[in-house]
PDB file of N, CA, C and O in Angstrom:
ATOM      1  N   MET A   1       5.911  23.220  15.579  1.00  0.00           N
ATOM      2  CA  MET A   1       4.849  22.309  15.887  1.00  0.00           C
ATOM      3  C   MET A   1       5.067  21.509  17.054  1.00  0.00           C
ATOM      4  O   MET A   1       6.178  20.982  17.010  1.00  0.00           O
ATOM      5  N   LEU A   2       4.510  21.268  17.927  1.00  0.00           N
ATOM      6  CA  LEU A   2       4.471  20.653  19.131  1.00  0.00           C
ATOM      7  C   LEU A   2       3.611  19.286  19.052  1.00  0.00           C
ATOM      8  O   LEU A   2       2.523  19.277  18.476  1.00  0.00           O
ATOM      9  N   SER A   3       4.058  18.335  19.552  1.00  0.00           N
ATOM     10  CA  SER A   3       3.213  17.092  20.017  1.00  0.00           C
ATOM     11  C   SER A   3       3.735  16.636  21.461  1.00  0.00           C
ATOM     12  O   SER A   3       4.898  16.423  21.805  1.00  0.00           O
ATOM     13  N   GLY A   4       2.649  16.551  22.152  1.00  0.00           N
ATOM     14  CA  GLY A   4       3.254  15.754  23.369  1.00  0.00           C
ATOM     15  C   GLY A   4       2.068  15.810  24.284  1.00  0.00           C
ATOM     16  O   GLY A   4       1.114  16.506  23.935  1.00  0.00           O
ATOM     17  N   MET A   5       2.033  15.296  25.170  1.00  0.00           N
ATOM     18  CA  MET A   5       0.902  15.062  26.276  1.00  0.00           C
ATOM     19  C   MET A   5       0.979  15.862  27.320  1.00  0.00           C
ATOM     20  O   MET A   5       2.133  16.023  27.718  1.00  0.00           O
ATOM     21  N   LEU A   6       0.239  16.364  27.845  1.00  0.00           N
ATOM     22  CA  LEU A   6      -0.002  17.135  29.178  1.00  0.00           C
ATOM     23  C   LEU A   6       1.213  17.832  29.555  1.00  0.00           C
ATOM     24  O   LEU A   6       1.491  18.670  28.697  1.00  0.00           O
ATOM     25  N   PRO A   7       2.157  17.798  30.649  1.00  0.00           N
ATOM     26  CA  PRO A   7       3.139  18.735  31.000  1.00  0.00           C
ATOM     27  C   PRO A   7       4.021  19.067  29.944  1.00  0.00           C
ATOM     28  O   PRO A   7       4.402  20.237  29.921  1.00  0.00           O
ATOM     29  N   ALA A   8       4.485  18.200  28.949  1.00  0.00           N
ATOM     30  CA  ALA A   8       5.521  18.568  27.933  1.00  0.00           C
ATOM     31  C   ALA A   8       4.884  19.474  27.000  1.00  0.00           C
ATOM     32  O   ALA A   8       5.430  20.524  26.661  1.00  0.00           O
ATOM     33  N   GLY A   9       3.638  19.071  26.529  1.00  0.00           N
ATOM     34  CA  GLY A   9       2.723  19.884  25.523  1.00  0.00           C
ATOM     35  C   GLY A   9       2.384  21.229  26.069  1.00  0.00           C
ATOM     36  O   GLY A   9       2.666  22.216  25.391  1.00  0.00           O
ATOM     37  N   VAL A  10       1.839  21.355  27.159  1.00  0.00           N
ATOM     38  CA  VAL A  10       1.148  22.497  27.866  1.00  0.00           C
ATOM     39  C   VAL A  10       2.364  23.346  28.133  1.00  0.00           C
ATOM     40  O   VAL A  10       2.269  24.524  27.790  1.00  0.00           O
ATOM     41  N   GLU A  11       3.454  22.960  28.668  1.00  0.00           N
ATOM     42  CA  GLU A  11       4.643  23.822  28.776  1.00  0.00           C
ATOM     43  C   GLU A  11       4.990  24.388  27.363  1.00  0.00           C
ATOM     44  O   GLU A  11       4.807  25.591  27.175  1.00  0.00           O
ATOM     45  N   GLY A  12       5.429  23.687  26.459  1.00  0.00           N
ATOM     46  CA  GLY A  12       5.769  24.047  25.165  1.00  0.00           C
ATOM     47  C   GLY A  12       4.663  25.167  24.709  1.00  0.00           C
ATOM     48  O   GLY A  12       5.065  26.272  24.346  1.00  0.00           O
ATOM     49  N   ILE A  13       3.517  24.918  24.728  1.00  0.00           N
ATOM     50  CA  ILE A  13       2.475  25.859  24.241  1.00  0.00           C
ATOM     51  C   ILE A  13       2.557  27.226  25.033  1.00  0.00           C
ATOM     52  O   ILE A  13       2.235  28.268  24.463  1.00  0.00           O
ATOM     53  N   ARG A  14       3.004  27.221  26.391  1.00  0.00           N
ATOM     54  CA  ARG A  14       3.123  28.430  27.164  1.00  0.00           C
ATOM     55  C   ARG A  14       4.204  29.209  26.612  1.00  0.00           C
ATOM     56  O   ARG A  14       4.155  30.411  26.353  1.00  0.00           O
ATOM     57  N   THR A  15       5.182  28.432  26.453  1.00  0.00           N
ATOM     58  CA  THR A  15       6.548  28.908  26.109  1.00  0.00           C
ATOM     59  C   THR A  15       6.302  29.789  24.691  1.00  0.00           C
ATOM     60  O   THR A  15       6.599  30.971  24.515  1.00  0.00           O
ATOM     61  N   VAL A  16       5.691  28.893  23.763  1.00  0.00           N
ATOM     62  CA  VAL A  16       5.578  29.872  22.468  1.00  0.00           C
ATOM     63  C   VAL A  16       4.527  31.195  22.657  1.00  0.00           C
ATOM     64  O   VAL A  16       4.702  32.212  21.987  1.00  0.00           O
ATOM     65  N   ARG A  17       3.603  31.097  23.473  1.00  0.00           N
ATOM     66  CA  ARG A  17       2.884  32.285  23.733  1.00  0.00           C
ATOM     67  C   ARG A  17       3.657  33.223  24.576  1.00  0.00           C
ATOM     68  O   ARG A  17       3.486  34.417  24.329  1.00  0.00           O
ATOM     69  N   ALA A  18       4.429  32.924  25.471  1.00  0.00           N
ATOM     70  CA  ALA A  18       5.303  33.843  26.180  1.00  0.00           C
ATOM     71  C   ALA A  18       6.268  34.519  25.161  1.00  0.00           C
ATOM     72  O   ALA A  18       6.681  35.661  25.360  1.00  0.00           O
ATOM     73  N   GLY A  19       6.563  33.906  24.240  1.00  0.00           N
ATOM     74  CA  GLY A  19       7.453  34.476  23.293  1.00  0.00           C
ATOM     75  C   GLY A  19       6.702  35.212  22.309  1.00  0.00           C
ATOM     76  O   GLY A  19       7.332  35.357  21.262  1.00  0.00           O
ATOM     77  N   GLY A  20       5.511  35.741  22.320  1.00  0.00           N
ATOM     78  CA  GLY A  20       4.761  36.404  21.490  1.00  0.00           C
ATOM     79  C   GLY A  20       4.149  35.563  20.043  1.00  0.00           C
ATOM     80  O   GLY A  20       3.637  36.076  19.048  1.00  0.00           O
ATOM     81  N   GLY A  21       4.404  34.116  20.327  1.00  0.00           N
ATOM     82  CA  GLY A  21       3.850  33.710  19.158  1.00  0.00           C
ATOM     83  C   GLY A  21       2.322  33.205  19.135  1.00  0.00           C
ATOM     84  O   GLY A  21       1.673  33.189  20.181  1.00  0.00           O
ATOM     85  N   ILE A  22       1.802  32.819  17.986  1.00  0.00           N
ATOM     86  CA  ILE A  22       0.453  32.538  18.010  1.00  0.00           C
ATOM     87  C   ILE A  22       0.374  30.958  17.946  1.00  0.00           C
ATOM     88  O   ILE A  22       1.301  30.276  17.509  1.00  0.00           O
ATOM     89  N   THR A  23      -0.706  30.485  18.379  1.00  0.00           N
ATOM     90  CA  THR A  23      -0.955  28.985  18.823  1.00  0.00           C
ATOM     91  C   THR A  23      -2.137  28.650  18.272  1.00  0.00           C
ATOM     92  O   THR A  23      -3.179  29.302  18.344  1.00  0.00           O
ATOM     93  N   MET A  24      -1.925  27.403  17.600  1.00  0.00           N
ATOM     94  CA  MET A  24      -3.093  26.841  16.879  1.00  0.00           C
ATOM     95  C   MET A  24      -3.142  25.202  17.378  1.00  0.00           C
ATOM     96  O   MET A  24      -2.125  24.512  17.455  1.00  0.00           O
ATOM     97  N   ALA A  25      -4.448  24.739  17.686  1.00  0.00           N
ATOM     98  CA  ALA A  25      -4.696  23.547  17.839  1.00  0.00           C
ATOM     99  C   ALA A  25      -5.736  22.703  17.152  1.00  0.00           C
ATOM    100  O   ALA A  25      -6.795  23.281  16.910  1.00  0.00           O
ATOM    101  N   GLN A  26      -5.631  21.466  16.800  1.00  0.00           N
ATOM    102  CA  GLN A  26      -6.216  20.500  16.219  1.00  0.00           C
ATOM    103  C   GLN A  26      -7.620  20.647  16.717  1.00  0.00           C
ATOM    104  O   GLN A  26      -7.685  21.108  17.857  1.00  0.00           O
ATOM    105  N   ASN A  27      -8.787  20.359  16.124  1.00  0.00           N
ATOM    106  CA  ASN A  27      -9.773  20.616  16.619  1.00  0.00           C
ATOM    107  C   ASN A  27     -10.368  19.033  17.024  1.00  0.00           C
ATOM    108  O   ASN A  27     -10.039  18.078  16.320  1.00  0.00           O
ATOM    109  N   ARG A  28     -11.116  18.883  18.015  1.00  0.00           N
ATOM    110  CA  ARG A  28     -11.613  17.364  18.562  1.00  0.00           C
ATOM    111  C   ARG A  28     -12.055  16.587  17.367  1.00  0.00           C
ATOM    112  O   ARG A  28     -11.459  15.529  17.165  1.00  0.00           O
ATOM    113  N   ARG A  29     -13.193  17.010  16.374  1.00  0.00           N
ATOM    114  CA  ARG A  29     -13.370  16.187  15.436  1.00  0.00           C
ATOM    115  C   ARG A  29     -12.484  15.477  14.527  1.00  0.00           C
ATOM    116  O   ARG A  29     -12.772  14.380  14.048  1.00  0.00           O
ATOM    117  N   SER A  30     -11.323  16.155  14.275  1.00  0.00           N
ATOM    118  CA  SER A  30     -10.393  15.735  13.176  1.00  0.00           C
ATOM    119  C   SER A  30      -9.161  14.904  13.984  1.00  0.00           C
ATOM    120  O   SER A  30      -8.291  14.342  13.318  1.00  0.00           O
ATOM    121  N   ALA A  31      -9.142  14.862  15.428  1.00  0.00           N
ATOM    122  CA  ALA A  31      -8.062  14.270  16.247  1.00  0.00           C
ATOM    123  C   ALA A  31      -8.312  12.888  16.259  1.00  0.00           C
ATOM    124  O   ALA A  31      -9.462  12.450  16.272  1.00  0.00           O
ATOM    125  N   PHE A  32      -7.128  12.036  16.255  1.00  0.00           N
ATOM    126  CA  PHE A  32      -6.942  10.717  16.609  1.00  0.00           C
ATOM    127  C   PHE A  32      -6.936  10.547  18.044  1.00  0.00           C
ATOM    128  O   PHE A  32      -7.715   9.782  18.613  1.00  0.00           O
ATOM    129  N   ALA A  33      -5.961  11.337  18.711  1.00  0.00           N
ATOM    130  CA  ALA A  33      -5.811  11.291  19.948  1.00  0.00           C
ATOM    131  C   ALA A  33      -5.720  12.802  20.557  1.00  0.00           C
ATOM    132  O   ALA A  33      -4.706  13.468  20.344  1.00  0.00           O
ATOM    133  N   PHE A  34      -6.738  13.292  21.272  1.00  0.00           N
ATOM    134  CA  PHE A  34      -7.239  14.639  21.558  1.00  0.00           C
ATOM    135  C   PHE A  34      -6.559  15.207  22.826  1.00  0.00           C
ATOM    136  O   PHE A  34      -6.851  16.302  23.307  1.00  0.00           O
ATOM    137  N   ASP A  35      -5.538  14.287  23.372  1.00  0.00           N
ATOM    138  CA  ASP A  35      -5.124  14.792  24.755  1.00  0.00           C
ATOM    139  C   ASP A  35      -4.419  16.208  24.640  1.00  0.00           C
ATOM    140  O   ASP A  35      -4.793  17.208  25.251  1.00  0.00           O
ATOM    141  N   MET A  36      -3.446  16.154  23.850  1.00  0.00           N
ATOM    142  CA  MET A  36      -2.636  17.494  23.923  1.00  0.00           C
ATOM    143  C   MET A  36      -3.331  18.487  23.112  1.00  0.00           C
ATOM    144  O   MET A  36      -2.902  19.597  23.428  1.00  0.00           O
ATOM    145  N   PRO A  37      -4.142  18.558  22.281  1.00  0.00           N
ATOM    146  CA  PRO A  37      -5.147  19.570  21.661  1.00  0.00           C
ATOM    147  C   PRO A  37      -5.975  20.051  22.825  1.00  0.00           C
ATOM    148  O   PRO A  37      -6.037  21.227  23.187  1.00  0.00           O
ATOM    149  N   SER A  38      -6.608  19.031  23.380  1.00  0.00           N
ATOM    150  CA  SER A  38      -7.563  19.337  24.583  1.00  0.00           C
ATOM    151  C   SER A  38      -7.039  20.148  25.550  1.00  0.00           C
ATOM    152  O   SER A  38      -7.718  21.110  25.908  1.00  0.00           O
ATOM    153  N   ALA A  39      -5.801  19.928  26.124  1.00  0.00           N
ATOM    154  CA  ALA A  39      -4.909  20.385  27.117  1.00  0.00           C
ATOM    155  C   ALA A  39      -4.677  22.003  26.772  1.00  0.00           C
ATOM    156  O   ALA A  39      -4.824  22.950  27.544  1.00  0.00           O
ATOM    157  N   ALA A  40      -4.309  22.023  25.510  1.00  0.00           N
ATOM    158  CA  ALA A  40      -4.138  23.470  24.942  1.00  0.00           C
ATOM    159  C   ALA A  40      -5.550  24.422  24.904  1.00  0.00           C
ATOM    160  O   ALA A  40      -5.675  25.589  25.273  1.00  0.00           O
ATOM    161  N   ILE A  41      -6.347  23.704  24.452  1.00  0.00           N
ATOM    162  CA  ILE A  41      -7.712  24.546  24.301  1.00  0.00           C
ATOM    163  C   ILE A  41      -8.266  24.837  25.678  1.00  0.00           C
ATOM    164  O   ILE A  41      -8.695  25.967  25.912  1.00  0.00           O
ATOM    165  N   ASP A  42      -8.289  23.830  26.668  1.00  0.00           N
ATOM    166  CA  ASP A  42      -8.742  23.863  27.987  1.00  0.00           C
ATOM    167  C   ASP A  42      -8.268  25.105  28.726  1.00  0.00           C
ATOM    168  O   ASP A  42      -8.939  25.952  29.316  1.00  0.00           O
ATOM    169  N   LEU A  43      -6.962  25.014  28.556  1.00  0.00           N
ATOM    170  CA  LEU A  43      -6.089  25.797  29.251  1.00  0.00           C
ATOM    171  C   LEU A  43      -6.060  27.660  28.648  1.00  0.00           C
ATOM    172  O   LEU A  43      -5.395  28.621  29.037  1.00  0.00           O
ATOM    173  N   GLY A  44      -7.082  27.519  27.595  1.00  0.00           N
ATOM    174  CA  GLY A  44      -7.055  29.140  26.917  1.00  0.00           C
ATOM    175  C   GLY A  44      -5.863  29.424  26.227  1.00  0.00           C
ATOM    176  O   GLY A  44      -5.630  30.608  25.983  1.00  0.00           O
ATOM    177  N   ARG A  45      -5.026  28.523  25.849  1.00  0.00           N
ATOM    178  CA  ARG A  45      -3.776  28.764  25.200  1.00  0.00           C
ATOM    179  C   ARG A  45      -3.774  28.631  23.823  1.00  0.00           C
ATOM    180  O   ARG A  45      -2.919  29.302  23.244  1.00  0.00           O
ATOM    181  N   ALA A  46      -4.542  27.906  23.106  1.00  0.00           N
ATOM    182  CA  ALA A  46      -4.763  27.848  21.570  1.00  0.00           C
ATOM    183  C   ALA A  46      -5.633  29.096  21.078  1.00  0.00           C
ATOM    184  O   ALA A  46      -6.828  29.243  21.334  1.00  0.00           O
ATOM    185  N   GLU A  47      -4.984  29.815  20.465  1.00  0.00           N
ATOM    186  CA  GLU A  47      -5.823  31.068  19.866  1.00  0.00           C
ATOM    187  C   GLU A  47      -6.778  30.702  18.496  1.00  0.00           C
ATOM    188  O   GLU A  47      -7.663  31.427  18.043  1.00  0.00           O
ATOM    189  N   ILE A  48      -6.381  29.468  18.000  1.00  0.00           N
ATOM    190  CA  ILE A  48      -7.002  29.008  16.677  1.00  0.00           C
ATOM    191  C   ILE A  48      -7.057  27.559  16.979  1.00  0.00           C
ATOM    192  O   ILE A  48      -6.186  26.841  17.472  1.00  0.00           O
ATOM    193  N   VAL A  49      -8.420  27.238  16.531  1.00  0.00           N
ATOM    194  CA  VAL A  49      -8.775  25.843  16.344  1.00  0.00           C
ATOM    195  C   VAL A  49      -9.291  25.381  15.461  1.00  0.00           C
ATOM    196  O   VAL A  49     -10.480  25.645  15.285  1.00  0.00           O
ATOM    197  N   VAL A  50      -8.651  24.576  14.627  1.00  0.00           N
ATOM    198  CA  VAL A  50      -9.300  24.093  13.262  1.00  0.00           C
ATOM    199  C   VAL A  50      -8.689  22.670  13.044  1.00  0.00           C
ATOM    200  O   VAL A  50      -7.794  22.166  13.722  1.00  0.00           O
ATOM    201  N   PRO A  51      -9.323  22.123  11.990  1.00  0.00           N
ATOM    202  CA  PRO A  51      -8.577  20.576  11.456  1.00  0.00           C
ATOM    203  C   PRO A  51      -7.492  21.131  10.780  1.00  0.00           C
ATOM    204  O   PRO A  51      -7.375  22.213  10.204  1.00  0.00           O
ATOM    205  N   PRO A  52      -6.567  20.021  10.980  1.00  0.00           N
ATOM    206  CA  PRO A  52      -5.124  20.090  10.279  1.00  0.00           C
ATOM    207  C   PRO A  52      -5.419  20.661   8.648  1.00  0.00           C
ATOM    208  O   PRO A  52      -4.623  21.503   8.232  1.00  0.00           O
ATOM    209  N   ARG A  53      -6.383  20.280   7.859  1.00  0.00           N
ATOM    210  CA  ARG A  53      -6.593  20.932   6.578  1.00  0.00           C
ATOM    211  C   ARG A  53      -6.651  22.167   6.479  1.00  0.00           C
ATOM    212  O   ARG A  53      -6.463  22.618   5.349  1.00  0.00           O
ATOM    213  N   ARG A  54      -6.902  23.055   7.509  1.00  0.00           N
ATOM    214  CA  ARG A  54      -7.186  24.438   7.389  1.00  0.00           C
ATOM    215  C   ARG A  54      -5.947  24.953   7.947  1.00  0.00           C
ATOM    216  O   ARG A  54      -5.695  26.047   7.440  1.00  0.00           O
ATOM    217  N   MET A  55      -5.027  24.562   8.846  1.00  0.00           N
ATOM    218  CA  MET A  55      -3.991  25.350   9.398  1.00  0.00           C
ATOM    219  C   MET A  55      -3.144  26.013   8.348  1.00  0.00           C
ATOM    220  O   MET A  55      -2.794  27.178   8.539  1.00  0.00           O
ATOM    221  N   ALA A  56      -2.798  25.401   7.298  1.00  0.00           N
ATOM    222  CA  ALA A  56      -1.929  26.261   6.200  1.00  0.00           C
ATOM    223  C   ALA A  56      -2.757  27.571   5.745  1.00  0.00           C
ATOM    224  O   ALA A  56      -2.123  28.574   5.419  1.00  0.00           O
ATOM    225  N   GLU A  57      -4.048  27.571   5.722  1.00  0.00           N
ATOM    226  CA  GLU A  57      -4.857  28.557   5.490  1.00  0.00           C
ATOM    227  C   GLU A  57      -4.757  29.506   6.514  1.00  0.00           C
ATOM    228  O   GLU A  57      -4.713  30.680   6.147  1.00  0.00           O
ATOM    229  N   MET A  58      -4.712  29.269   7.713  1.00  0.00           N
ATOM    230  CA  MET A  58      -4.478  30.339   8.914  1.00  0.00           C
ATOM    231  C   MET A  58      -3.080  30.841   9.083  1.00  0.00           C
ATOM    232  O   MET A  58      -2.760  31.924   9.573  1.00  0.00           O
ATOM    233  N   LEU A  59      -2.253  29.872   8.594  1.00  0.00           N
ATOM    234  CA  LEU A  59      -0.682  30.558   8.647  1.00  0.00           C
ATOM    235  C   LEU A  59      -0.543  31.654   7.429  1.00  0.00           C
ATOM    236  O   LEU A  59       0.168  32.645   7.597  1.00  0.00           O
ATOM    237  N   GLU A  60      -1.203  31.452   6.278  1.00  0.00           N
ATOM    238  CA  GLU A  60      -1.228  32.283   5.232  1.00  0.00           C
ATOM    239  C   GLU A  60      -1.999  33.791   5.607  1.00  0.00           C
ATOM    240  O   GLU A  60      -1.616  34.879   5.176  1.00  0.00           O
ATOM    241  N   ILE A  61      -3.092  33.587   6.448  1.00  0.00           N
ATOM    242  CA  ILE A  61      -3.729  34.897   7.054  1.00  0.00           C
ATOM    243  C   ILE A  61      -3.054  35.601   7.765  1.00  0.00           C
ATOM    244  O   ILE A  61      -2.933  36.813   7.587  1.00  0.00           O
ATOM    245  N   ILE A  62      -2.373  34.790   8.912  1.00  0.00           N
ATOM    246  CA  ILE A  62      -1.294  35.257   9.948  1.00  0.00           C
ATOM    247  C   ILE A  62      -0.100  36.134   9.132  1.00  0.00           C
ATOM    248  O   ILE A  62       0.146  37.307   9.414  1.00  0.00           O
ATOM    249  N   ALA A  63       0.511  35.473   8.208  1.00  0.00           N
ATOM    250  CA  ALA A  63       1.476  35.948   7.359  1.00  0.00           C
ATOM    251  C   ALA A  63       1.488  37.238   6.786  1.00  0.00           C
ATOM    252  O   ALA A  63       2.381  38.085   6.796  1.00  0.00           O
ATOM    253  N   GLU A  64      -0.173  37.269   6.046  1.00  0.00           N
ATOM    254  CA  GLU A  64      -0.519  38.424   5.413  1.00  0.00           C
ATOM    255  C   GLU A  64      -0.732  39.624   6.503  1.00  0.00           C
ATOM    256  O   GLU A  64      -0.450  40.785   6.208  1.00  0.00           O
ATOM    257  N   ASP A  65      -1.192  39.300   7.639  1.00  0.00           N
ATOM    258  CA  ASP A  65      -1.391  40.389   8.760  1.00  0.00           C
ATOM    259  C   ASP A  65       0.045  40.956   9.036  1.00  0.00           C
ATOM    260  O   ASP A  65       0.294  42.159   8.966  1.00  0.00           O
ATOM    261  N   TRP A  66       0.968  40.000   9.354  1.00  0.00           N
ATOM    262  CA  TRP A  66       2.248  40.583   9.775  1.00  0.00           C
ATOM    263  C   TRP A  66       2.908  41.298   8.670  1.00  0.00           C
ATOM    264  O   TRP A  66       3.494  42.341   8.958  1.00  0.00           O
ATOM    265  N   CYS A  67       2.902  40.827   7.250  1.00  0.00           N
ATOM    266  CA  CYS A  67       3.617  41.500   6.256  1.00  0.00           C
ATOM    267  C   CYS A  67       2.813  43.125   6.095  1.00  0.00           C
ATOM    268  O   CYS A  67       3.468  44.070   5.658  1.00  0.00           O
ATOM    269  N   SER A  68       1.658  43.258   6.415  1.00  0.00           N
ATOM    270  CA  SER A  68       0.957  44.159   6.173  1.00  0.00           C
ATOM    271  C   SER A  68       1.260  45.485   7.280  1.00  0.00           C
ATOM    272  O   SER A  68       1.044  46.680   7.080  1.00  0.00           O
ATOM    273  N   GLU A  69       1.777  44.888   8.380  1.00  0.00           N
ATOM    274  CA  GLU A  69       1.938  46.054   9.367  1.00  0.00           C
ATOM    275  C   GLU A  69       3.191  46.643   9.292  1.00  0.00           C
ATOM    276  O   GLU A  69       3.472  47.593  10.022  1.00  0.00           O
TER     277      GLU A  69
END
């Protein structure tokens, strides 16, 4: 989980992607401060964009896919 604005947050998400990780960002509607998620989304670095309440569900789907390979 990353939390940070612009340079730090964007660099962190680039590092995750470069290492083969899957990235998620909080959607605009649910965010109190949308700067960091917005940067990740605008740069095309966030593969999944959902409200926090759906992130656990997304992690379950990802884990099921990885375990089935």
